[in-house]
C-alpha positions in Angstrom: 39.8 -42.4 31.7 41.2 -43.4 28.3 41.4 -40.7 25.6 39.2 -41.2 22.5 39.2 -39.9 19.0 36.0 -38.5 17.4 36.0 -39.9 13.9 33.1 -38.9 11.5 33.1 -39.7 7.9 33.7 -37.2 5.1 30.0 -36.2 4.9 30.2 -34.3 8.2 31.4 -31.3 6.1 33.6 -29.9 8.8 36.3 -27.5 7.5 39.9 -27.9 8.4 39.6 -24.9 10.7 36.7 -26.5 12.6 38.4 -29.9 12.8 41.5 -28.4 14.3 39.6 -26.2 16.7 37.4 -29.1 18.0 40.1 -31.8 17.6 38.1 -34.0 15.2 39.5 -36.4 12.6 37.6 -37.9 9.7 37.5 -40.8 7.3 37.9 -39.8 3.6 35.6 -41.0 0.9 35.7 -41.3 -2.9 34.5 -38.9 -5.6 34.4 -39.0 -9.4 34.5 -35.8 -11.4 33.5 -35.3 -15.0 36.9 -36.6 -16.2 35.9 -40.0 -14.8 38.9 -40.1 -12.5 38.3 -41.3 -9.0 39.8 -39.0 -6.3 39.8 -38.9 -2.6 36.7 -37.3 -1.1 38.2 -34.7 1.2 37.1 -31.8 3.3 38.9 -29.1 1.5 38.8 -27.4 -1.9 41.6 -29.5 -3.2 40.6 -30.0 -6.9 38.9 -26.7 -7.6 37.4 -23.6 -5.9 34.0 -23.6 -4.3 32.7 -21.3 -7.1 34.2 -23.5 -9.9 32.7 -26.6 -8.4 29.2 -25.4 -8.0 29.2 -23.7 -11.4 30.3 -27.0 -13.1 27.9 -29.1 -11.0 25.0 -26.9 -12.0 25.7 -27.3 -15.7 26.5 -31.0 -15.6 25.1 -32.7 -12.4 25.1 -36.2 -13.7 28.8 -36.2 -14.4 29.7 -36.5 -10.7 29.4 -39.4 -8.2 30.5 -40.3 -4.7 31.1 -43.4 -2.6 32.0 -43.9 1.0 35.2 -45.3 2.4 35.1 -49.1 2.1 35.3 -51.6 5.0 39.1 -51.9 4.7 39.5 -48.2 4.7 37.4 -47.8 7.9 39.4 -50.6 9.5 42.7 -48.9 8.6 41.4 -45.7 10.2 40.3 -47.4 13.3 43.5 -49.4 13.7 45.6 -46.2 13.2 44.1 -44.6 16.3 44.0 -47.8 18.3 47.8 -48.1 17.8 48.2 -44.5 19.0 46.4 -45.5 22.2 42.9 -44.1 21.5 39.5 -45.5 21.8 37.4 -44.6 18.7 34.0 -42.9 18.5 32.9 -43.5 14.9 30.1 -41.3 13.5 28.5 -41.9 10.1 26.0 -40.3 7.7 22.4 -41.4 8.2 21.9 -45.1 7.3 18.8 -44.0 5.4 21.1 -42.3 2.9 24.1 -44.5 2.7 25.5 -47.9 3.6 28.4 -46.2 5.4 27.2 -47.1 8.9 27.2 -50.8 8.0 30.7 -50.5 6.6 31.9 -49.0 9.9 30.3 -51.8 11.9 31.9 -54.5 9.8 35.3 -52.7 10.0 34.9 -52.4 13.8 34.4 -56.2 14.1 37.5 -56.8 12.0 39.6 -54.4 14.0 38.5 -55.9 17.3 39.5 -59.4 16.1 43.1 -58.1 15.9 42.8 -55.7 18.9 40.3 -57.3 21.3 41.1 -54.9 24.1 40.3 -51.8 22.0 37.0 -49.9 22.2 35.2 -48.8 19.1 31.7 -47.3 19.3 29.9 -46.7 16.0 26.9 -44.3 15.8 24.5 -43.7 13.0 24.1 -39.9 13.1 20.8 -40.0 11.2 21.9 -36.7 9.7 24.2 -35.5 6.9 26.4 -32.5 6.0 26.4 -29.7 8.6 23.7 -31.3 10.7 26.0 -34.3 11.1 29.0 -32.0 11.6 27.2 -30.2 14.4 26.7 -33.5 16.2 30.5 -34.1 15.9 31.2 -30.6 17.4 28.8 -31.3 20.2 30.6 -34.6 20.9 33.8 -32.7 21.1 32.4 -30.2 23.6 31.1 -33.1 25.7 34.6 -34.6 25.6 36.1 -31.3 26.7 33.7 -31.5 29.8 35.5 -34.7 30.8 32.8 -37.2 29.7 33.9 -40.7 28.7 33.4 -42.2 25.3 30.4 -44.2 26.7 28.8 -41.1 28.1 29.2 -39.1 24.9 27.9 -42.0 22.8 24.8 -42.3 25.1 24.1 -38.6 24.9 24.3 -38.6 21.1 22.0 -41.5 20.8 19.5 -39.8 23.1 19.7 -36.4 21.5 20.5 -36.8 17.8 16.9 -36.3 16.9 17.1 -32.8 18.5 19.4 -31.6 15.7 17.4 -29.4 13.3 17.9 -27.9 9.8 15.9 -24.9 8.6 16.6 -23.0 5.4 16.0 -23.1 1.7 17.4 -24.8 -1.4 16.8 -23.1 -4.7 16.8 -26.3 -6.8 15.3 -29.4 -5.2 16.2 -31.7 -8.1 19.6 -32.5 -6.6 18.4 -33.7 -3.2 15.4 -35.5 -4.7 17.5 -37.3 -7.3 19.9 -38.5 -4.6 17.2 -39.7 -2.2 17.7 -36.9 0.3 14.3 -35.4 0.0 11.3 -37.1 1.5 8.4 -35.4 -0.4 9.8 -34.5 -3.8 6.4 -35.0 -5.6 5.0 -32.0 -3.8 7.9 -29.6 -4.3 10.1 -30.6 -7.2 12.5 -28.7 -9.2 13.3 -25.0 -9.4 10.4 -22.6 -8.7 11.2 -19.0 -9.7 11.0 -16.8 -6.6 9.8 -19.6 -4.4 11.9 -20.7 -1.4 11.1 -24.3 -0.3 11.7 -24.4 3.5 13.2 -27.7 4.6 13.7 -29.6 7.9 15.2 -32.9 8.8 12.9 -35.9 9.5 13.7 -38.7 11.8 16.0 -40.4 9.3 17.8 -37.3 8.3 16.1 -36.7 5.0 15.3 -33.1 4.2 11.5 -32.6 4.2 9.9 -29.5 2.7 7.5 -28.1 5.3 6.3 -25.1 3.3 7.3 -22.5 0.7 7.7 -18.8 0.9 7.6 -16.2 -1.9 10.9 -14.3 -2.0 13.9 -14.0 0.3 12.3 -11.5 2.7 9.3 -13.7 3.5 11.6 -16.8 3.6 13.9 -15.2 6.2 11.0 -14.2 8.4 9.4 -17.7 8.2 12.7 -19.3 9.0 13.4 -17.1 12.0 9.9 -17.6 13.4 10.2 -21.4 12.9 13.5 -21.5 14.6 12.2 -19.4 17.6 9.5 -22.1 18.1 11.9 -25.1 17.9 15.3 -24.0 19.3 16.2 -24.5 22.9 18.8 -22.6 25.0 20.1 -20.6 22.0 22.5 -18.6 24.2 24.4 -21.8 24.9 24.6 -23.0 21.3 26.9 -23.0 18.4 24.8 -22.6 15.2 26.1 -23.6 11.8 25.0 -21.9 8.6 25.7 -24.0 5.5 25.7 -22.4 2.1 26.5 -23.5 -1.4 27.3 -20.3 -3.3 24.9 -18.3 -1.2 27.5 -16.4 0.9 25.7 -13.1 0.6 22.5 -14.6 2.0 24.4 -16.5 4.6 26.0 -13.4 5.9 22.7 -11.6 6.1 21.2 -14.6 7.8 24.0 -14.6 10.4 23.2 -11.1 11.4 19.5 -11.9 11.7 20.2 -14.9 13.9 22.6 -13.0 16.1 20.1 -10.2 16.6 17.2 -12.5 17.4 18.7 -15.3 19.4 22.1 -14.1 20.7 23.7 -17.6 20.4 27.1 -18.4 21.8 28.5 -18.5 18.2 27.4 -18.7 14.6 29.7 -20.2 12.1 29.2 -20.1 8.3 30.5 -23.3 6.8 30.9 -24.8 3.4 29.3 -27.9 1.9 32.3 -29.8 0.4 32.1 -31.9 -2.8 31.2 -35.3 -1.2 27.9 -33.8 0.1 27.7 -30.9 -2.4 27.2 -33.3 -5.3 24.0 -34.5 -3.6 22.9 -31.1 -2.4 23.6 -28.9 -5.3 24.0 -25.1 -5.5 21.6 -22.7 -3.8 21.5 -24.0 -0.2 21.3 -21.5 2.7 20.3 -23.2 6.0 20.9 -23.1 9.7 21.6 -26.1 11.8 20.9 -26.0 15.6 19.8 -28.0 18.6 16.1 -27.8 19.7 13.1 -29.7 20.7 12.8 -33.4 19.6 11.6 -33.7 16.0 8.2 -35.5 15.9 8.2 -38.8 14.2 5.7 -37.8 11.5 6.8 -34.1 11.4 3.2 -33.1 12.2 4.2 -30.7 14.9 6.9 -29.1 12.7 4.5 -28.9 9.8 1.9 -27.2 12.0 4.5 -24.7 13.2 5.5 -23.9 9.6 1.9 -23.5 8.5 1.4 -21.1 11.4 4.4 -18.9 10.6 3.7 -18.8 6.9 0.2 -17.5 7.5 1.4 -14.5 9.5 
């Protein structure tokens, strides 16, 4: 069986430590800072610290912008690994949020014109940030089990709608402005003391299912929601994403460990390429569970139930 590389784009938000551990590469993007200089979008704090970035972003959110790797850059990445003897499993941010998937498809076609015997499979993750990253980690674990590139791709396609997000974001204006929030009219902006609780929909947009007053009630609602939607937690790696909410993420990690005893919980960053579109104040868990309903009715009913307790 031929070896294959797992190649997500930069919006997977996997740190260098996680990429090394799970043998995952990535395709860089582009990012413009307030100085109007375009730089590589990378998965590291290359240009500033996490704290500096989110402080500056909060004060001047419109001064930042991002763009994905272009078709030629995707092709270059594909060809690099083809020349090294690999097949390529390309994973991209949800096509509902970006044109990256189409760029990857066009790059695949160009690469195959030159290397017709190569194998390149492109998958629209229908997720972004740590939800997308968790899919890439799962793909790596499947590869370690000895599954072929075709088997891994098939399993991702069948199960990508089982990847959940649950947590809060203090200021919804960032995700709403960037098109990553599906019901911004109902829950827009910063609400003092209110924690909007968000879940992925089918396309990978964050959807606010309800709101809790204060962190204590928010934690309880989140834990109860996860308990009704997660499957086989003892076999799972759970990611916690935070954007300058490390204190809360550490507390949340302890709660998740106590309640679910998962295989592992990893607190992970949201790097600038996604952070610009998410903003400061995120604290959320990403995990595998029951399939998310197409209209989110089941998930909304669950949230309403846990909030009423």
